[in-house]
DOMI-928096 format. One record per residue: x, y, z negated of N, C-alpha, C, O in turn. Coordinates in pm, 1 decimal. Atoms other than C-alpha are relative to their C-alpha. Layout:
<sites>
nc1, nc2, nc3, cac1, cac2, cac3, cc1, cc2, cc3, oc1, oc2, oc3
X, Y, Z, X, Y, Z, X, Y, Z, X, Y, Z
...
</sites>
This chain:
<sites>
nc1, nc2, nc3, cac1, cac2, cac3, cc1, cc2, cc3, oc1, oc2, oc3
90.2, -115.9, 23.8, 0.4, -7.8, -23.0, 90.1, 140.7, 18.9, 208.1, 138.5, -16.0
-69.8, -75.5, -9.0, 102.2, 329.6, 60.5, -113.3, 194.3, -38.6, -209.9, 244.8, 18.6
86.4, -150.5, 42.8, -39.5, 704.2, -102.2, 104.3, 78.9, 81.5, 227.3, 77.7, 83.8
-69.9, -122.7, -77.6, 2.1, 1002.2, 149.2, -56.0, 105.5, -66.7, -154.8, 95.4, -139.6
63.5, -107.2, 88.4, -43.2, 1339.6, 22.1, 20.5, 77.0, 79.3, 138.7, 90.4, 110.7
-33.0, -51.2, -101.8, -134.4, 1589.1, 301.2, 43.5, 170.8, -103.1, 50.9, 188.0, -224.7
-43.6, -140.6, 48.0, -28.4, 1993.5, 260.3, -85.7, 71.2, -69.9, -48.0, 170.5, -132.0
118.3, -63.9, 98.2, -374.8, 2082.8, 92.9, -20.3, -79.4, -98.4, -128.8, -73.9, -156.2
42.3, 90.9, 125.6, -326.3, 1809.9, -177.2, -115.0, -142.0, 80.9, -117.4, -238.7, 4.8
78.4, 111.0, 54.6, -573.9, 1542.2, -69.4, 103.5, -97.6, 105.9, 183.8, -71.3, 195.4
-53.6, 46.2, 67.2, -485.6, 1230.2, -118.2, 0.7, -133.3, 109.9, -115.3, -171.3, 125.8
88.1, 193.2, -109.1, -500.9, 844.2, 159.5, 67.6, -58.9, -86.4, 158.7, -18.3, -158.6
-73.6, 111.9, 29.1, -429.3, 531.8, 58.6, 3.3, -69.3, 171.3, -69.3, -50.3, 268.9
-28.8, 76.8, -129.3, -296.6, 314.3, 339.8, 24.1, -139.5, -60.0, 34.5, -147.8, -182.4
4.9, 153.4, -25.5, -267.5, -90.8, 382.9, 96.5, -23.2, 146.2, 94.1, 35.9, 254.1
-77.2, 50.9, -141.3, -8.4, -280.9, 618.1, -88.3, -91.1, 27.3, -122.9, -164.0, -65.6
13.0, 87.8, -109.1, -155.8, -475.4, 858.4, 45.5, -13.4, 136.5, 69.7, 72.4, 221.4
-115.2, -29.1, -90.3, 12.5, -608.6, 1088.8, 72.7, 67.4, 73.3, 62.5, 119.6, 184.3
-128.1, -143.3, 43.3, 263.9, -403.5, 1066.7, -2.2, 150.9, 72.0, 84.0, 209.1, 137.8
42.4, -104.9, -11.8, 84.9, -109.2, 1110.5, -96.7, 46.6, -105.3, -197.1, -14.6, -141.7
59.8, -30.3, 120.2, -18.6, 111.9, 830.0, -226.5, 67.0, 106.3, -276.7, 119.3, 205.8
179.2, -21.8, -34.6, -461.6, 123.7, 809.9, 24.8, 83.6, -107.8, 100.7, 64.6, -202.8
94.6, -91.5, 74.9, -629.7, 428.4, 660.8, -127.9, -61.6, -94.4, -237.9, -66.2, -39.4
104.3, 82.0, 30.8, -849.8, 235.8, 389.7, -113.5, 104.2, -27.1, -213.5, 66.6, -88.2
98.8, -127.4, 24.7, -1052.2, 580.5, 375.3, -63.3, -2.6, -106.1, -172.8, 53.5, -102.1
-10.4, 36.9, 140.3, -1067.3, 483.9, 10.6, 18.2, 195.7, -79.0, 116.7, 266.0, -56.2
-6.9, -130.1, 91.9, -1153.1, 850.8, -240.6, 92.7, -4.1, -105.4, 67.3, -44.5, -218.9
-94.7, -24.3, 129.1, -861.6, 912.1, -436.7, -42.6, 67.9, -56.4, -3.1, 24.9, -164.7
33.3, -32.5, 48.4, -1029.8, 1149.3, -580.7, -120.9, -46.3, -143.3, -137.4, -4.1, -257.7
69.3, 81.7, 113.7, -1273.8, 931.7, -766.5, 60.4, -128.7, -66.1, 56.9, -184.2, -175.9
-66.9, 194.4, 98.1, -1087.1, 588.9, -803.4, 138.3, 39.0, -50.9, 169.6, 152.5, -14.8
-145.4, 24.0, 11.8, -725.3, 550.3, -929.2, 50.8, -89.0, 9.6, 54.3, -172.5, -80.8
-104.1, 159.9, -27.9, -513.5, 287.6, -779.9, 103.1, -17.4, -125.7, 166.3, 80.3, -165.8
-50.9, 58.6, 121.5, -344.6, 75.7, -1090.8, 89.6, -127.7, 31.3, 210.8, -122.3, 10.2
-63.9, 80.2, -43.2, -249.7, -244.5, -966.9, -0.5, -63.7, 140.3, -86.8, -11.2, 210.6
83.7, 58.2, -113.7, -246.8, -487.6, -634.8, -43.0, -129.3, -32.8, 35.7, -216.5, -69.6
83.7, 123.9, -1.5, -487.8, -756.9, -655.3, 40.3, -98.3, 43.6, 104.6, -88.2, 148.1
-39.8, 134.6, -56.9, -427.1, -1125.5, -614.0, -22.7, -43.2, 145.0, 61.3, -101.7, 213.3
68.8, 12.3, -113.5, -656.5, -1141.2, -311.2, 43.6, 66.3, 113.0, 107.4, 170.2, 95.6
-56.2, -84.6, -131.9, -576.1, -1025.2, 34.7, -64.2, 131.6, -32.9, -170.4, 122.8, -94.6
56.4, -135.0, -19.3, -656.6, -647.8, 47.9, -30.1, 60.2, -126.5, -59.1, 179.8, -126.2
15.9, -6.1, 153.5, -700.4, -643.6, -338.1, 56.3, 89.8, -34.4, 176.5, 98.7, -9.4
-93.2, -98.8, 126.8, -628.4, -341.5, -579.5, -100.7, 32.0, -135.1, -223.7, 27.9, -133.0
5.7, 29.4, 116.9, -674.0, -315.7, -914.9, -17.9, 149.0, -24.2, 78.0, 225.0, -10.1
-17.7, -177.6, 42.3, -820.2, 64.2, -1025.3, -106.7, 9.2, -70.9, -204.3, -65.6, -66.9
53.0, -48.0, 81.6, -957.5, 243.9, -1265.8, -159.7, 47.6, 91.2, -160.5, 159.9, 141.6
123.6, -72.7, -90.0, -1312.8, 313.7, -1075.5, -46.5, 161.6, -58.5, -0.7, 227.4, -151.8
80.1, -131.1, -30.3, -1538.7, 633.6, -1015.4, -73.1, 12.7, -159.5, -88.6, -73.0, -246.5
78.2, -68.9, 96.0, -1725.0, 855.5, -1266.7, -171.1, -56.7, -17.2, -247.4, -21.7, 72.9
131.2, 12.5, 8.8, -2066.1, 727.9, -1370.3, -74.0, 43.9, -103.6, -46.6, 17.8, -220.7
81.6, -84.6, 133.9, -2320.5, 926.1, -1570.3, -43.9, -71.4, -53.8, -118.7, -164.4, -23.6
21.9, 73.0, 134.0, -2321.9, 834.9, -1898.2, 112.2, -99.1, -15.0, 88.0, -188.9, -95.6
-52.3, 144.0, 54.1, -2047.5, 587.9, -1911.5, 147.1, 36.7, 51.4, 171.7, 113.2, 144.7
-131.2, -8.5, -11.4, -1689.4, 573.9, -1915.9, 41.8, -87.6, 120.3, -24.4, -183.4, 160.2
-48.3, 65.0, -110.0, -1464.9, 470.0, -1623.2, 45.3, -122.6, -17.3, 104.4, -144.5, -123.1
-8.5, 165.8, -3.9, -1422.6, 100.3, -1564.6, 142.4, -31.8, 60.0, 209.8, 56.1, 113.8
-83.3, 94.1, -60.3, -1161.5, -137.0, -1454.8, -20.2, -53.1, 69.9, -62.2, -162.6, 32.5
36.2, 123.7, -5.1, -1207.7, -287.5, -1157.0, 17.8, -64.6, 109.6, 124.3, -37.0, 164.8
-110.1, 71.4, -155.0, -1131.8, -484.5, -850.3, -50.1, 126.2, 149.0, -153.7, 191.6, 160.6
53.7, -92.8, -151.7, -1163.3, -269.6, -494.6, 93.0, -52.3, 107.4, 214.8, -49.8, 124.7
-29.5, 46.9, -164.8, -1146.1, -417.4, -156.2, 39.1, 89.1, 81.2, -40.8, 182.7, 78.0
-93.5, -124.0, -66.6, -916.8, -183.5, 74.6, -38.2, -65.6, 133.9, 24.5, 1.4, 216.0
-8.8, 49.7, -76.2, -1006.0, -381.3, 343.2, -141.6, 94.8, 49.8, -139.9, 173.6, 144.4
118.8, -4.5, -81.4, -1399.1, -313.5, 377.5, -41.5, 122.7, -127.4, -161.3, 142.4, -147.6
-0.4, -128.3, 78.8, -1355.9, 1.4, 105.0, -66.1, 11.6, -119.3, -74.8, 101.6, -202.8
95.7, 5.9, 159.0, -1573.6, -131.0, -160.6, 44.1, -62.3, -99.3, 141.2, -138.0, -101.6
-57.2, 26.3, 118.9, -1588.3, -170.6, -521.9, -51.9, -153.1, -60.3, -167.2, -189.0, -36.2
35.8, 106.2, 20.8, -1608.6, -493.7, -661.1, -37.0, -8.1, -154.6, -105.5, 72.0, -218.2
46.5, 43.4, 119.6, -1619.0, -682.2, -988.4, 48.1, 120.6, -102.6, 141.3, 196.3, -75.6
-80.6, -64.1, 124.2, -1569.8, -490.9, -1339.5, 60.5, -50.1, -78.6, -1.4, -44.9, -184.9
-98.7, 38.2, 92.6, -1351.7, -610.6, -1516.9, -19.7, 64.4, -137.7, -89.1, -5.3, -211.7
-15.8, -38.4, 100.4, -1323.3, -422.0, -1795.0, -77.3, 158.4, -44.2, -30.9, 257.3, 12.5
103.8, -132.2, 81.5, -1561.6, -121.3, -1970.0, -38.1, 29.1, -120.6, -133.8, -12.4, -185.8
40.1, -23.1, 163.4, -1513.4, 45.9, -2292.3, -152.2, 73.3, -47.2, -218.0, 113.3, 48.9
118.0, 17.6, 79.0, -1811.9, 111.4, -2481.0, 11.4, 221.0, 12.2, -81.0, 289.2, 56.8
-40.3, -154.3, 28.3, -1677.1, 522.5, -2529.9, 139.6, 19.2, 57.4, 206.0, 114.1, 15.6
-174.7, -86.8, -59.3, -1318.3, 556.4, -2331.8, -19.3, -31.2, 119.4, -75.0, -131.9, 163.0
-52.9, 91.3, -132.0, -1217.8, 559.7, -1999.3, 98.2, -85.3, -14.3, 176.0, -77.8, -109.5
-126.2, 46.8, 40.0, -982.1, 302.8, -1926.8, 100.8, 72.3, 45.5, 99.4, 166.6, 124.7
-134.5, -71.4, -90.1, -639.8, 384.4, -1859.3, 63.0, -51.2, 87.7, 34.8, -170.4, 100.1
-47.4, 43.1, -63.9, -433.5, 336.9, -1619.6, 121.3, -120.4, 11.9, 193.1, -153.8, 106.1
-121.7, 62.2, 86.7, -199.2, 118.7, -1796.8, -95.9, -218.2, -53.5, -176.6, -252.6, -139.8
81.5, 90.5, -9.3, -292.3, -277.0, -1716.8, 135.5, -96.7, -1.3, 253.6, -79.4, 28.8
-147.0, 131.2, 50.7, -83.9, -608.5, -1816.3, -43.6, -96.2, 83.2, -152.2, -153.9, 77.8
19.6, 146.5, -80.9, -32.7, -872.1, -1551.2, 70.9, -74.2, -67.3, 153.1, -31.6, -148.4
-55.0, 113.3, 70.9, 65.4, -1220.2, -1658.4, 147.9, 1.3, 119.9, 152.5, 24.0, 240.8
-143.7, 23.3, -27.3, 423.9, -1264.3, -1574.0, 12.0, -133.0, 158.0, 79.8, -129.1, 260.6
-32.5, 119.9, -33.9, 384.5, -1601.8, -1425.5, -107.4, -8.0, 126.1, -68.6, -75.8, 221.2
120.6, -22.9, -120.4, 22.1, -1523.4, -1167.3, 3.0, 124.5, 48.3, -44.0, 151.7, 158.8
17.3, -147.5, -41.5, 59.5, -1170.0, -1150.0, -208.7, 54.3, -52.3, -263.5, 162.5, -31.6
149.4, -49.9, -21.9, -341.8, -1158.3, -1229.3, 17.1, 85.2, -114.5, 115.0, 70.0, -187.6
61.0, -69.7, 128.4, -496.7, -890.0, -1500.6, 4.3, -79.0, -124.7, -57.8, -185.3, -125.9
-1.1, 64.2, 110.4, -439.6, -1003.3, -1819.3, -24.1, 104.6, -131.9, -8.6, 61.3, -246.1
52.6, -104.5, 115.5, -547.4, -681.6, -2046.9, 48.1, 99.8, 80.3, 120.4, 93.4, 179.7
-12.2, -115.8, -56.7, -564.9, -320.4, -1997.8, -7.0, 84.3, -165.8, -69.9, 43.8, -263.6
37.6, -82.2, 123.9, -526.1, -31.0, -2278.6, -87.3, 103.9, -8.5, -60.7, 179.9, 84.7
107.6, -115.5, 56.5, -793.4, 221.8, -2395.0, 79.9, 82.6, -98.4, 153.4, 42.2, -188.5
-68.9, -86.6, 19.7, -676.3, 524.4, -2474.7, -76.9, 45.1, -121.4, -155.4, 132.9, -85.6
112.0, -13.0, 68.3, -876.6, 552.7, -2822.5, 39.7, 99.3, -78.1, 128.8, 177.4, -44.7
-27.1, -153.2, 137.2, -853.1, 809.0, -3114.4, 189.9, -129.2, -72.0, 292.3, -79.4, -118.6
-118.9, 119.1, 2.0, -563.4, 447.4, -3172.8, -5.9, -60.4, 76.4, -103.5, -135.2, 81.7
-11.2, 47.1, -111.7, -423.7, 334.5, -2844.1, -51.0, -160.7, -46.0, 5.1, -219.3, -138.6
-2.7, 161.1, -9.9, -550.4, -29.7, -2826.4, 50.3, -90.7, 88.4, 151.4, -38.3, 135.1
-14.0, 38.0, -119.4, -506.8, -299.7, -2555.4, -59.8, -113.1, -43.4, -30.6, -184.8, -139.2
64.8, 124.0, 1.1, -764.9, -550.8, -2476.8, 31.7, -101.3, 72.4, 87.9, -81.7, 180.2
-103.0, 76.0, -91.4, -657.3, -847.7, -2353.5, -121.9, -99.7, 12.5, -200.9, -151.3, -66.6
70.3, 145.2, -97.6, -825.6, -1095.8, -2092.1, 19.1, -106.4, -52.6, -82.8, -154.1, -102.5
-93.9, 125.3, 17.1, -625.5, -1384.5, -2171.6, -11.8, -51.0, -138.4, 4.2, 15.8, -240.6
-13.9, -19.2, 180.8, -666.1, -1597.9, -2479.9, 121.7, -30.0, -75.5, 142.0, -24.5, -196.8
-180.5, 11.6, 31.8, -288.9, -1671.4, -2492.6, 53.3, 155.6, -36.5, 144.0, 166.7, -119.0
-41.1, -98.9, 55.0, -246.7, -1308.6, -2527.5, -35.4, 48.2, -126.2, 33.5, 79.0, -223.5
106.5, -13.6, 141.1, -537.1, -1245.8, -2770.2, 71.4, -46.1, -128.2, 106.3, 16.0, -228.6
-61.1, 35.6, 118.6, -391.7, -1487.7, -2972.5, 149.7, 76.3, -48.5, 174.2, 106.8, -165.2
-129.8, -75.3, 40.0, -35.3, -1317.0, -2964.3, -29.7, 147.8, -75.3, 46.1, 197.7, -158.5
27.1, -96.2, 40.0, -212.3, -1016.5, -3035.0, -51.0, 13.9, -127.1, -24.0, 114.1, -193.4
32.0, 8.4, 102.5, -377.2, -1113.3, -3313.7, 93.3, -40.0, -133.7, 89.9, -5.8, -251.9
-75.7, 22.6, 130.7, -100.4, -1289.6, -3478.5, 116.2, 92.5, -35.9, 201.1, 54.6, -116.6
-57.9, -55.0, 1.2, 82.0, -978.7, -3437.2, -60.5, 107.2, -127.6, -12.2, 129.5, -238.6
118.6, -58.8, 86.8, -200.0, -767.8, -3597.7, 20.9, -46.7, -131.4, 23.6, 51.5, -205.6
23.2, 55.7, 168.4, -184.5, -986.7, -3967.5, 146.4, 36.0, -39.1, 182.4, 85.4, -146.0
-190.6, 19.1, 72.5, 253.3, -1013.9, -3940.8, 6.5, 182.6, -5.3, 107.8, 219.4, -64.7
-35.3, -141.6, 42.5, 199.9, -563.6, -3934.0, -76.1, 71.5, -13.6, -86.1, 159.5, 71.9
103.2, -10.8, -4.1, -87.8, -482.6, -4077.5, 8.6, 168.3, -31.0, 101.8, 209.7, -99.9
-13.8, -137.7, 34.0, -157.2, -91.8, -4093.6, 129.8, 111.0, 101.0, 173.6, 226.0, 103.7
-67.6, -18.1, -98.3, 50.7, -61.3, -3842.6, -60.9, -42.4, 176.1, -142.5, -130.9, 202.1
97.7, 15.2, -142.8, -44.8, -33.3, -3431.0, 86.3, -100.4, 74.2, 143.5, -50.4, 171.0
-63.2, 60.0, -118.2, 136.5, -363.0, -3265.5, -32.6, -9.4, 109.1, -149.6, -43.3, 127.0
49.5, 42.1, -176.7, 129.9, -392.7, -2875.0, 95.4, -60.5, 36.4, 207.0, -23.2, 0.1
-44.4, 76.6, -65.5, 255.2, -629.9, -2698.6, 93.6, 90.4, 145.2, 31.9, 145.3, 236.6
-87.7, -74.6, -90.7, 546.9, -467.0, -2469.2, 28.2, -31.3, 131.4, 17.6, 35.8, 234.0
-41.4, 86.8, -139.1, 667.1, -736.8, -2225.4, 12.4, -146.8, -62.0, 0.8, -148.1, -184.6
-29.1, 155.2, -10.2, 720.0, -1104.8, -2244.8, 137.4, -43.5, 76.9, 210.8, 36.3, 135.3
-87.7, 65.9, -123.8, 969.9, -1374.5, -2055.9, -93.8, -25.6, 78.6, -215.2, -6.2, 85.3
81.4, 57.0, -152.1, 890.1, -1514.1, -1755.5, -102.9, -117.0, -29.2, -184.6, -129.1, 62.1
19.6, 137.0, 63.1, 753.8, -1844.1, -1937.1, -163.4, 97.8, -91.6, -282.0, 66.5, -81.7
131.3, -51.6, 60.9, 506.9, -1604.6, -2151.5, -4.7, -76.7, -124.3, -112.4, -128.8, -153.3
-16.1, 97.5, 96.3, 649.5, -1798.7, -2474.3, 50.2, 95.3, -108.8, 21.8, 84.5, -228.1
-76.3, -86.7, 119.3, 863.2, -1510.8, -2641.6, -54.0, 141.9, 89.8, -62.4, 141.0, 212.6
50.8, -71.7, 13.2, 728.9, -1193.8, -2639.0, 65.3, 162.1, -68.5, 114.4, 144.8, -180.0
-79.3, -102.6, 42.5, 879.3, -798.5, -2706.0, -115.4, 66.0, -89.3, -184.0, 131.4, -10.7
76.8, -70.9, 68.5, 655.4, -654.4, -2943.5, 55.0, 141.6, -94.5, 142.9, 148.1, -180.4
-83.2, -84.1, 72.5, 681.6, -298.6, -3041.9, -132.4, 111.6, -117.9, -214.1, 185.6, -63.1
26.5, -52.3, 119.0, 527.6, -143.3, -3380.2, -26.3, 144.3, -11.2, 78.3, 190.4, 34.6
15.1, -104.1, 70.6, 402.1, 219.5, -3498.5, -100.7, 14.7, -47.4, -195.5, -63.1, -36.7
155.3, -63.8, 27.5, 148.8, 440.0, -3658.0, 35.6, 154.3, 5.3, 128.6, 194.9, 75.0
20.7, -124.8, 56.5, 103.6, 783.2, -3768.3, 134.8, 63.3, -53.1, 198.6, 160.7, -13.1
-113.7, -17.8, 63.9, 377.5, 759.4, -4008.2, 100.6, -90.9, 18.8, 181.9, -93.8, -73.6
-116.6, 105.9, -2.8, 616.1, 481.1, -3887.7, 13.7, 54.9, 164.5, -62.4, 89.4, 254.9
15.6, 11.3, -177.9, 790.8, 506.3, -3573.1, 25.8, -87.5, 29.2, 16.0, -183.0, -47.9
-34.6, 119.4, -71.6, 911.3, 281.5, -3308.3, 49.3, -86.4, -87.9, 109.7, -46.8, -187.5
-72.0, 137.6, 61.4, 1012.5, -73.5, -3431.0, -14.9, -109.7, 77.2, -115.3, -179.1, 61.1
12.0, 151.0, -76.5, 1046.2, -355.7, -3216.8, 49.6, -157.1, -31.8, 157.3, -204.2, -68.4
-75.7, 195.2, 32.4, 1066.9, -754.4, -3255.5, -49.6, -47.7, 71.2, -151.5, -9.6, 129.0
1.8, 114.6, -92.0, 1097.3, -1050.5, -3071.6, -83.1, -105.8, -83.7, -53.5, -160.9, -189.7
116.9, 137.4, 67.8, 786.2, -1305.2, -3145.1, 47.1, -89.5, 128.2, 64.4, -59.7, 246.4
-46.9, 135.5, -28.0, 893.9, -1654.1, -3062.3, -127.9, -122.9, 41.0, -96.8, -232.7, -5.2
107.0, 58.0, 63.2, 552.9, -1835.8, -3024.2, 34.6, -125.4, 9.7, -69.2, -188.5, -10.5
-37.3, 131.6, 25.3, 722.7, -2175.9, -3017.8, 20.1, -15.5, -152.0, 5.3, -130.9, -192.1
-53.5, -11.9, 88.8, 826.8, -2087.7, -3350.5, -78.5, 46.4, -90.7, -73.6, -2.3, -203.7
102.3, -93.3, 72.2, 590.0, -1882.4, -3494.3, 87.0, 131.0, -41.3, 6.7, 197.7, -106.5
-90.5, -61.1, 76.1, 846.6, -1644.6, -3608.8, 38.5, 152.8, 92.1, 59.4, 171.6, 211.9
-16.0, -191.7, -46.4, 898.7, -1221.8, -3570.7, 143.5, 4.3, -72.6, 188.7, -23.8, -183.6
-161.1, -33.5, 67.8, 1255.2, -1128.8, -3576.4, 32.8, 164.9, 17.3, 7.1, 168.9, 137.7
-23.7, -117.6, 0.0, 1341.3, -738.0, -3584.4, 144.9, -0.4, 86.3, 243.6, -73.8, 79.3
-94.3, -5.3, -115.1, 1547.4, -616.6, -3297.8, 85.3, 99.9, -38.6, 205.8, 106.0, -63.0
-37.8, -163.0, -43.5, 1525.7, -232.7, -3292.4, -69.0, 77.8, -117.5, -190.2, 56.5, -115.1
95.4, -81.3, 3.5, 1411.8, 36.8, -3548.4, 64.5, 141.2, 13.9, 149.0, 205.4, -48.5
-43.1, -108.7, -42.2, 1407.9, 314.5, -3335.1, 77.9, 142.2, -58.5, 183.3, 200.5, -33.3
-64.7, -101.6, 82.8, 1427.8, 579.5, -3575.0, -18.1, -52.8, -201.2, -112.5, -25.2, -275.1
-30.8, 34.9, 120.3, 1539.2, 430.8, -3923.2, -22.8, 79.5, -106.6, -70.4, 47.7, -215.6
37.0, -105.2, 83.5, 1536.5, 779.3, -4054.2, -113.3, 39.3, -58.5, -137.3, 90.3, -168.0
144.7, -67.1, 97.5, 1200.0, 847.5, -4101.7, -67.1, -43.9, -91.4, -127.9, -148.1, -66.5
21.9, 71.6, 102.4, 1098.8, 780.3, -4406.2, -173.9, 30.6, -13.8, -219.4, 144.0, -28.5
191.5, -30.1, -2.3, 646.1, 710.9, -4409.3, -5.7, 76.5, -98.7, -54.5, 184.5, -65.4
63.6, -25.8, 129.8, 606.5, 807.6, -4753.9, 15.8, 153.0, 32.8, -90.0, 214.3, 17.9
39.7, -120.7, -46.3, 702.6, 1167.2, -4628.6, -112.6, 24.4, 104.6, -172.7, 131.0, 91.2
89.3, -67.1, -50.1, 457.9, 1167.6, -4359.8, -115.2, 39.7, -11.3, -181.7, 4.4, -108.7
126.2, -35.4, 51.3, 171.5, 1314.9, -4338.4, -105.8, -98.0, 76.0, -72.5, -98.7, 194.5
69.9, 34.8, -100.7, -128.7, 1091.5, -4183.8, -59.5, 74.9, 66.5, -70.0, 194.6, 39.5
72.6, -58.4, -55.0, -325.8, 1153.2, -3934.1, -143.7, -19.4, -12.1, -192.9, -131.8, -21.5
144.8, 35.4, 28.6, -689.6, 1216.5, -3975.0, -73.8, 20.6, 178.0, -39.2, 102.7, 263.0
68.4, -52.2, -129.4, -908.4, 1213.6, -3660.9, -169.9, 61.9, -50.4, -212.3, 99.3, -159.8
118.6, -72.8, 13.8, -1258.3, 1337.8, -3598.0, -57.6, 12.5, 121.1, 15.4, 13.1, 220.2
49.8, 67.9, -124.1, -1531.7, 1297.0, -3336.9, -114.8, 160.9, -8.4, -174.5, 194.5, -110.6
96.1, -90.1, 34.6, -1747.1, 1616.5, -3259.1, -135.6, -18.5, 154.6, -104.3, -107.3, 234.0
62.4, -16.6, -115.9, -2032.4, 1665.5, -2966.8, 34.7, 131.0, 72.7, 2.1, 237.1, 19.5
10.4, -182.0, -80.0, -1946.0, 1978.0, -2699.2, -112.5, -56.5, 97.3, -163.4, -165.2, 124.3
107.0, -14.7, -33.3, -2178.7, 2097.2, -2522.9, -24.3, -62.0, 129.0, -135.9, -55.6, 180.5
</sites>
């Protein structure tokens, strides 16, 4: 796929077919490309805004220009452009949702299990699966919070153990950091 921008700022999405670039005529002001799908001509996108609904993660057939299956839609927040792909199959296995405390939603059972283990291992923090090895048996887990700087651990699924790799800001004293308070309000 190729995205072009003309002098007026209009963007076009092209796909390669038999050695030629073909304009998909997809409105990039309405959708946001996120990843390549696994089917021919398929793209994973954050779909257009719909009245009263957050923007969803969904499939797009770039050959026909038609939006397909909604993979995930949060009840309150637009999906982010950050999706997680399986290292072995390149299928979408999760998406980040930018809530007041960013969270990752996992569609893959194994990734859900790893996330649940990390949540139990690091209570009060926001553990996130950053990456994995190609076999998806060892995972890089990043933790942070409003009062705790980034720290990285290696989780080995075979042993079930977490091992500290790096505390990025060891000089931060969580006891001296002020907690973040969030609030919601209705705009007009």
